[in-house]
C-alpha positions in Angstrom: 0.0 0.0 0.0 1.1 3.5 -0.8 2.7 5.6 2.0 0.4 8.4 3.0 3.2 10.9 2.6 3.7 9.9 -1.0 0.2 11.0 -1.9 -0.8 14.4 -3.0 -3.3 16.5 -1.1 -6.3 15.3 -3.2 -5.6 11.6 -2.8 -4.9 12.0 0.9 -8.2 13.8 1.3 -10.2 11.3 -0.7 -8.8 8.4 1.3 -9.4 10.3 4.6 -13.0 11.0 3.7 -13.7 7.3 2.9 -12.3 6.4 6.3 -14.2 9.2 8.1 -17.4 7.9 6.5 -16.7 4.4 7.9 -15.2 2.7 4.9 -11.8 1.0 5.3 -9.6 -0.4 2.6 -10.2 -3.9 4.1 -14.0 -3.3 3.5 -13.4 -2.6 -0.1 -10.9 -5.5 -0.4 -13.7 -7.8 0.9 -15.9 -6.6 -2.0 -13.1 -7.2 -4.6 -12.6 -10.6 -3.1 -16.4 -11.2 -3.3 -16.3 -10.3 -7.0 -13.2 -12.2 -8.1 -12.5 -15.2 -5.8 -14.7 -17.5 -7.9 -12.5 -16.8 -10.9 -9.2 -16.7 -9.1 -9.2 -19.4 -6.4 -5.7 -18.4 -5.2 -6.6 -14.8 -4.8 -5.2 -13.1 -1.7 -6.5 -10.0 0.1 -3.1 -8.3 -0.6 -3.8 -8.5 -4.3 -7.2 -6.9 -3.8 -5.6 -4.1 -1.7 -3.0 -3.5 -4.4 -5.6 -3.1 -7.1 -7.7 -0.8 -4.9 -4.6 1.3 -4.3 -4.0 1.7 -8.0 -7.7 2.7 -8.6 -7.5 5.3 -5.8 -4.4 6.7 -7.3 -6.4 7.9 -10.3 -7.4 11.6 -10.2 -10.8 11.1 -11.7 -11.6 8.6 -8.9 -10.3 11.0 -6.3 -12.5 13.7 -7.7 -15.6 11.5 -7.7 -15.0 10.6 -4.1 -14.6 14.2 -3.0 -17.7 15.3 -4.9 -20.0 12.4 -3.8 -19.0 12.5 -0.2 -19.4 16.3 0.0 -22.9 16.0 -1.4 -23.8 13.3 1.1 -22.4 15.5 4.0 -24.3 18.5 2.8 -27.5 16.5 2.6 -26.9 15.1 6.1 -26.5 18.6 7.4 -29.7 19.8 5.5 -27.6 22.2 3.5 -29.2 21.4 0.1 -32.4 22.9 -1.2 -35.7 20.9 -1.4 -36.8 18.8 -3.2 -33.2 17.6 -3.8 -32.6 17.4 -0.1 -35.4 14.9 0.5 -34.4 12.9 -2.5 -30.8 12.5 -1.3 -31.8 11.9 2.3 -34.1 9.1 1.2 -31.8 7.8 -1.5 -34.8 7.7 -3.8 -34.8 4.8 -6.3 -35.5 6.9 -9.3 -32.6 9.3 -8.5 -29.8 7.9 -10.7 -27.2 10.7 -10.5 -25.4 8.8 -7.8 -24.9 5.8 -10.1 -23.9 8.0 -13.0 -21.2 9.7 -10.9 -20.0 6.2 -9.8 -19.8 5.1 -13.4 -17.0 7.6 -13.9 -14.9 5.3 -11.7 -16.0 2.1 -13.4 -15.2 3.6 -16.9 -11.5 3.7 -16.0 -11.1 -0.1 -16.4 -13.3 -1.1 -19.2 -16.7 -2.9 -19.8 -16.1 -5.7 -17.3 -16.4 -3.0 -14.7 -20.0 -2.3 -15.7 -21.1 -5.9 -15.0 -19.1 -6.0 -11.8 -20.7 -2.8 -10.6 -24.2 -3.8 -11.6 -23.9 -7.1 -9.8 -22.4 -5.7 -6.6 -24.9 -2.8 -6.5 -27.8 -5.3 -6.6 -26.2 -7.8 -4.1 -25.0 -5.1 -1.6 -22.6 -7.4 0.3 -20.4 -6.3 3.2 -19.9 -2.6 3.7 -22.5 -1.8 1.0 -25.3 -3.3 3.1 -24.1 -1.2 6.0 -24.0 2.0 4.0 -27.5 1.3 2.7 -29.0 1.0 6.1 -31.0 4.1 6.5 -31.4 3.6 10.3 -27.9 5.0 10.9 -29.1 8.5 10.3 -26.2 9.1 7.9 -26.7 9.9 4.2 -24.7 7.6 2.0 -26.6 8.2 -1.3 -23.3 8.7 -3.2 -20.9 6.8 -1.0 -22.4 3.4 -1.4 -22.2 3.7 -5.2 -18.7 5.1 -5.1 -17.5 2.2 -2.9 -19.1 -0.3 -5.2 -17.5 1.3 -8.2 -14.1 1.3 -6.6 -14.5 -2.4 -5.9 -15.7 -3.0 -9.4 -12.9 -1.1 -11.0 -10.3 -2.9 -8.8 -11.9 -6.2 -9.7 -11.7 -5.3 -13.4 -8.1 -4.3 -13.1 -7.3 -7.5 -11.3 -9.1 -9.5 -14.0 -7.3 -7.7 -16.8 -3.9 -8.2 -15.2 -4.6 -11.9 -14.5 -5.7 -12.5 -18.2 -2.4 -11.0 -19.3 -0.4 -13.4 -17.1 -2.3 -16.6 -17.5 
């Protein structure tokens, strides 16, 4: 894993925000493992973490994290105008902007990322189930999709790299 001091300000902030909102790298690694272990029986968590690291090093991913989490925080604090505030607080099913934003992460690693993302978004394993629990009082309208997209992108990167070495 990359040393925190080696990162620029934007990457450090993006990673810090994920952590502050309750998402660890291990949580995301569990999602990558969930997506890829069936295809790579010898997969180790360290490989998942390495691929997550590479995804998080991309500026467009960092920008998506900063934007989405900021919108979640503003909604949590009631700092967004109605009716958008209510839509974000309830994570309304017909509001698709959160998924569209997350797709900017998935796009980085090709079409396999779309299927990984769609699958994990429907299944909601691990941390995704926790983030979707509305009883917490937190707004994670964007965060759950961003985390799923990071996992899908890391899974795609892992699959592409494995295909080139097998």
